[in-house]
N, CA and C atoms as a LAMMPS dump frame, in Angstrom:
ITEM: TIMESTEP
0
ITEM: NUMBER OF ATOMS
276
ITEM: BOX BOUNDS ff ff ff
-5.0000000000000000e+02 5.0000000000000000e+02
-5.0000000000000000e+02 5.0000000000000000e+02
-5.0000000000000000e+02 5.0000000000000000e+02
ITEM: ATOMS id mol type element x y z
1 1 1 N 0.85 -1.155 0
2 1 2 C 0 0 0
3 1 3 C 0.9 1.223 0
4 2 1 N 0.651 2.109 -0.926
5 2 2 C 1.421 3.346 -0.998
6 2 3 C 0.569 4.494 -0.481
7 3 1 N 1.169 5.334 0.333
8 3 2 C 0.481 6.502 0.866
9 3 3 C 1.257 7.714 0.388
10 4 1 N 0.59 8.543 -0.431
11 4 2 C 1.296 9.68 -1.013
12 4 3 C 0.374 10.869 -1.215
13 5 1 N 0.972 12.016 -1.373
14 5 2 C 0.3 13.259 -1.711
15 5 3 C 1.381 14.184 -2.242
16 6 1 N 1.067 15.019 -3.226
17 6 2 C 2.088 15.935 -3.724
18 6 3 C 2.449 17.021 -2.716
19 7 1 N 1.63 17.198 -1.717
20 7 2 C 1.855 18.245 -0.729
21 7 3 C 2.47 17.641 0.534
22 8 1 N 3.404 18.333 1.101
23 8 2 C 4.001 17.887 2.35
24 8 3 C 3.17 18.316 3.546
25 9 1 N 3.346 17.632 4.658
26 9 2 C 2.699 18.028 5.898
27 9 3 C 1.232 17.673 6.029
28 10 1 N 0.767 16.696 5.249
29 10 2 C -0.652 16.33 5.315
30 10 3 C -0.893 15.06 6.133
31 11 1 N 0.148 14.451 6.666
32 11 2 C -0.011 13.299 7.543
33 11 3 C 0.269 11.942 6.924
34 12 1 N 0.962 11.914 5.787
35 12 2 C 1.258 10.639 5.12
36 12 3 C 2.065 9.704 6.015
37 13 1 N 3.103 10.216 6.607
38 13 2 C 3.971 9.392 7.442
39 13 3 C 3.23 8.901 8.677
40 14 1 N 2.455 9.761 9.298
41 14 2 C 1.691 9.371 10.479
42 14 3 C 0.703 8.258 10.147
43 15 1 N -0.002 8.384 9.033
44 15 2 C -0.961 7.355 8.618
45 15 3 C -0.241 6.045 8.305
46 16 1 N 0.831 6.119 7.531
47 16 2 C 1.575 4.91 7.157
48 16 3 C 2.139 4.204 8.39
49 17 1 N 2.732 4.96 9.293
50 17 2 C 3.328 4.367 10.496
51 17 3 C 2.26 3.746 11.392
52 18 1 N 1.143 4.426 11.563
53 18 2 C 0.076 3.885 12.41
54 18 3 C -0.549 2.63 11.812
55 19 1 N -0.79 2.625 10.51
56 19 2 C -1.331 1.427 9.862
57 19 3 C -0.364 0.251 9.99
58 20 1 N 0.904 0.508 9.739
59 20 2 C 1.914 -0.555 9.83
60 20 3 C 2.009 -1.101 11.253
61 21 1 N 2.054 -0.217 12.23
62 21 2 C 2.161 -0.654 13.627
63 21 3 C 0.913 -1.413 14.065
64 22 1 N -0.249 -0.965 13.626
65 22 2 C -1.501 -1.638 14
66 22 3 C -1.561 -3.054 13.422
67 23 1 N -1.213 -3.194 12.153
68 23 2 C -1.221 -4.527 11.547
69 23 3 C -0.186 -5.44 12.194
70 24 1 N 0.962 -4.889 12.501
71 24 2 C 2.012 -5.667 13.168
72 24 3 C 1.548 -6.089 14.555
73 25 1 N 0.949 -5.164 15.295
74 25 2 C 0.571 -5.437 16.677
75 25 3 C -0.662 -6.295 16.831
76 26 1 N -1.746 -5.912 16.208
77 26 2 C -3.02 -6.628 16.389
78 26 3 C -3.065 -7.966 15.671
79 27 1 N -2.561 -8 14.454
80 27 2 C -2.663 -9.219 13.662
81 27 3 C -1.415 -10.087 13.736
82 28 1 N -0.368 -9.565 14.344
83 28 2 C 0.908 -10.277 14.459
84 28 3 C 1.434 -10.724 13.101
85 29 1 N 1.212 -9.886 12.091
86 29 2 C 1.743 -10.156 10.751
87 29 3 C 3.016 -9.35 10.546
88 30 1 N 4.06 -9.964 10.014
89 30 2 C 5.271 -9.202 9.718
90 30 3 C 4.937 -8.051 8.762
91 31 1 N 5.336 -6.857 9.131
92 31 2 C 4.977 -5.655 8.385
93 31 3 C 6.216 -4.804 8.157
94 32 1 N 6.283 -4.177 6.979
95 32 2 C 7.406 -3.287 6.65
96 32 3 C 6.877 -1.933 6.221
97 33 1 N 7.672 -0.915 6.449
98 33 2 C 7.362 0.424 5.973
99 33 3 C 8.594 0.955 5.255
100 34 1 N 8.44 1.249 3.976
101 34 2 C 9.533 1.825 3.193
102 34 3 C 9.334 3.328 3.185
103 35 1 N 10.328 4.035 3.654
104 35 2 C 10.25 5.488 3.764
105 35 3 C 10.969 6.121 2.574
106 36 1 N 10.193 6.757 1.683
107 36 2 C 10.777 7.354 0.483
108 36 3 C 10.976 8.857 0.594
109 37 1 N 10.772 9.409 1.754
110 37 2 C 10.99 10.837 1.942
111 37 3 C 12.487 11.064 2.107
112 38 1 N 13.096 11.678 1.104
113 38 2 C 14.547 11.866 1.113
114 38 3 C 14.996 12.951 2.089
115 39 1 N 14.076 13.784 2.542
116 39 2 C 14.429 14.901 3.417
117 39 3 C 14.243 14.556 4.895
118 40 1 N 13.09 13.995 5.221
119 40 2 C 12.764 13.714 6.619
120 40 3 C 12.734 12.208 6.853
121 41 1 N 13.094 11.805 8.031
122 41 2 C 13.096 10.388 8.399
123 41 3 C 12.213 10.19 9.638
124 42 1 N 10.964 10.593 9.546
125 42 2 C 10.08 10.557 10.703
126 42 3 C 9.502 9.178 10.999
127 43 1 N 9.348 8.327 9.993
128 43 2 C 8.716 7.022 10.211
129 43 3 C 9.505 6.183 11.213
130 44 1 N 10.813 6.174 11.1
131 44 2 C 11.646 5.395 12.028
132 44 3 C 11.414 5.842 13.465
133 45 1 N 11.319 7.149 13.665
134 45 2 C 11.099 7.689 14.999
135 45 3 C 9.7 7.317 15.509
136 46 1 N 8.698 7.425 14.649
137 46 2 C 7.33 7.117 15.057
138 46 3 C 7.15 5.642 15.397
139 47 1 N 7.806 4.768 14.653
140 47 2 C 7.622 3.335 14.86
141 47 3 C 8.364 2.809 16.075
142 48 1 N 9.483 3.417 16.405
143 48 2 C 10.225 3.002 17.592
144 48 3 C 10.45 1.506 17.648
145 49 1 N 9.988 0.878 18.714
146 49 2 C 10.195 -0.558 18.91
147 49 3 C 8.942 -1.369 18.591
148 50 1 N 8.178 -0.954 17.606
149 50 2 C 6.918 -1.627 17.262
150 50 3 C 7.127 -2.983 16.6
151 51 1 N 8.334 -3.255 16.129
152 51 2 C 8.598 -4.499 15.425
153 51 3 C 8.446 -4.382 13.924
154 52 1 N 7.962 -3.235 13.446
155 52 2 C 7.816 -3.012 12.01
156 52 3 C 9.199 -2.794 11.415
157 53 1 N 9.472 -3.457 10.299
158 53 2 C 10.737 -3.269 9.595
159 53 3 C 10.665 -1.921 8.888
160 54 1 N 11.509 -0.979 9.27
161 54 2 C 11.505 0.348 8.651
162 54 3 C 12.722 0.459 7.742
163 55 1 N 12.48 0.812 6.482
164 55 2 C 13.542 0.868 5.478
165 55 3 C 13.689 2.317 5.015
166 56 1 N 14.659 3.067 5.57
167 56 2 C 14.767 4.486 5.252
168 56 3 C 15.683 4.849 4.086
169 57 1 N 16.456 3.919 3.547
170 57 2 C 17.514 4.312 2.615
171 57 3 C 17.364 3.747 1.211
172 58 1 N 16.175 3.363 0.813
173 58 2 C 15.997 2.709 -0.483
174 58 3 C 16.323 3.638 -1.642
175 59 1 N 15.912 4.899 -1.569
176 59 2 C 16.163 5.813 -2.687
177 59 3 C 17.639 6.091 -2.881
178 60 1 N 18.366 6.21 -1.794
179 60 2 C 19.785 6.53 -1.933
180 60 3 C 20.581 5.358 -2.48
181 61 1 N 20.079 4.154 -2.289
182 61 2 C 20.809 2.996 -2.802
183 61 3 C 20.274 2.525 -4.155
184 62 1 N 19.222 3.17 -4.662
185 62 2 C 18.639 2.832 -5.972
186 62 3 C 18.266 1.359 -6.062
187 63 1 N 17.714 0.823 -4.988
188 63 2 C 17.418 -0.602 -4.974
189 63 3 C 15.971 -0.902 -4.602
190 64 1 N 15.04 -0.034 -4.959
191 64 2 C 13.65 -0.246 -4.568
192 64 3 C 13.095 -1.578 -5.072
193 65 1 N 13.251 -1.943 -6.349
194 65 2 C 12.715 -3.241 -6.795
195 65 3 C 13.31 -4.428 -6.031
196 66 1 N 14.606 -4.406 -5.803
197 66 2 C 15.248 -5.501 -5.073
198 66 3 C 14.763 -5.553 -3.629
199 67 1 N 14.622 -4.388 -2.998
200 67 2 C 14.16 -4.339 -1.61
201 67 3 C 12.718 -4.828 -1.511
202 68 1 N 11.871 -4.469 -2.482
203 68 2 C 10.488 -4.955 -2.48
204 68 3 C 10.44 -6.473 -2.604
205 69 1 N 11.262 -7.034 -3.479
206 69 2 C 11.313 -8.492 -3.625
207 69 3 C 11.715 -9.165 -2.311
208 70 1 N 12.719 -8.608 -1.661
209 70 2 C 13.179 -9.167 -0.386
210 70 3 C 12.076 -9.093 0.677
211 71 1 N 11.421 -7.94 0.778
212 71 2 C 10.391 -7.762 1.8
213 71 3 C 9.159 -8.621 1.534
214 72 1 N 8.815 -8.816 0.264
215 72 2 C 7.653 -9.654 -0.077
216 72 3 C 7.815 -11.076 0.45
217 73 1 N 9.045 -11.55 0.479
218 73 2 C 9.281 -12.927 0.924
219 73 3 C 9.138 -13.091 2.434
220 74 1 N 9.182 -11.987 3.19
221 74 2 C 9.121 -12.131 4.644
222 74 3 C 8.08 -11.276 5.351
223 75 1 N 7.353 -10.426 4.614
224 75 2 C 6.363 -9.551 5.242
225 75 3 C 4.985 -9.744 4.621
226 76 1 N 3.966 -9.761 5.476
227 76 2 C 2.588 -9.88 4.988
228 76 3 C 2.092 -8.56 4.415
229 77 1 N 2.581 -7.446 4.964
230 77 2 C 2.164 -6.121 4.519
231 77 3 C 3.393 -5.249 4.301
232 78 1 N 3.361 -4.453 3.226
233 78 2 C 4.427 -3.487 2.956
234 78 3 C 3.765 -2.146 2.681
235 79 1 N 4.104 -1.149 3.473
236 79 2 C 3.607 0.206 3.27
237 79 3 C 4.726 1.038 2.68
238 80 1 N 4.376 1.919 1.75
239 80 2 C 5.355 2.824 1.154
240 80 3 C 4.921 4.242 1.468
241 81 1 N 5.734 4.931 2.236
242 81 2 C 5.47 6.317 2.61
243 81 3 C 6.246 7.205 1.648
244 82 1 N 5.543 7.733 0.64
245 82 2 C 6.182 8.583 -0.368
246 82 3 C 6.194 10.022 0.124
247 83 1 N 7.345 10.636 0.121
248 83 2 C 7.471 12.009 0.581
249 83 3 C 6.745 13 -0.314
250 84 1 N 6.419 14.149 0.226
251 84 2 C 5.684 15.17 -0.505
252 84 3 C 6.429 15.738 -1.693
253 85 1 N 7.756 15.678 -1.671
254 85 2 C 8.513 16.233 -2.792
255 85 3 C 9.028 15.154 -3.727
256 86 1 N 8.527 13.928 -3.561
257 86 2 C 8.95 12.823 -4.416
258 86 3 C 8.464 13.054 -5.841
259 87 1 N 9.357 12.92 -6.791
260 87 2 C 8.976 13.049 -8.195
261 87 3 C 9.805 12.069 -9.015
262 88 1 N 9.629 12.089 -10.313
263 88 2 C 10.331 11.143 -11.185
264 88 3 C 11.846 11.258 -11.049
265 89 1 N 12.36 12.458 -10.827
266 89 2 C 13.806 12.625 -10.689
267 89 3 C 14.331 11.982 -9.416
268 90 1 N 13.477 11.862 -8.395
269 90 2 C 13.903 11.287 -7.124
270 90 3 C 14.142 9.796 -7.206
271 91 1 N 13.492 9.116 -8.148
272 91 2 C 13.573 7.664 -8.176
273 91 3 C 14.303 7.126 -9.392
274 92 1 N 14.883 7.976 -10.216
275 92 2 C 15.613 7.487 -11.387
276 92 3 C 17.093 7.443 -11.108
């Protein structure tokens, strides 16, 4: 599930982190959150010790497809928190 908006500050990270933590906690399903915001790293802070796998560096390593394949094999849910300034140049 991808959570995005072209505008920053609308609560994308908060929604993504809460959904991921809730699914991890209540359903005991392995859950991951990929943080694509290149400027802010708030998801890691919000999730703390929830058990959700938080992946903050996918854009800098240019390995999103490989990381998705890896996470699919071990997580029931994968959330993608796309930053407000994310555009085509950010992911190429």
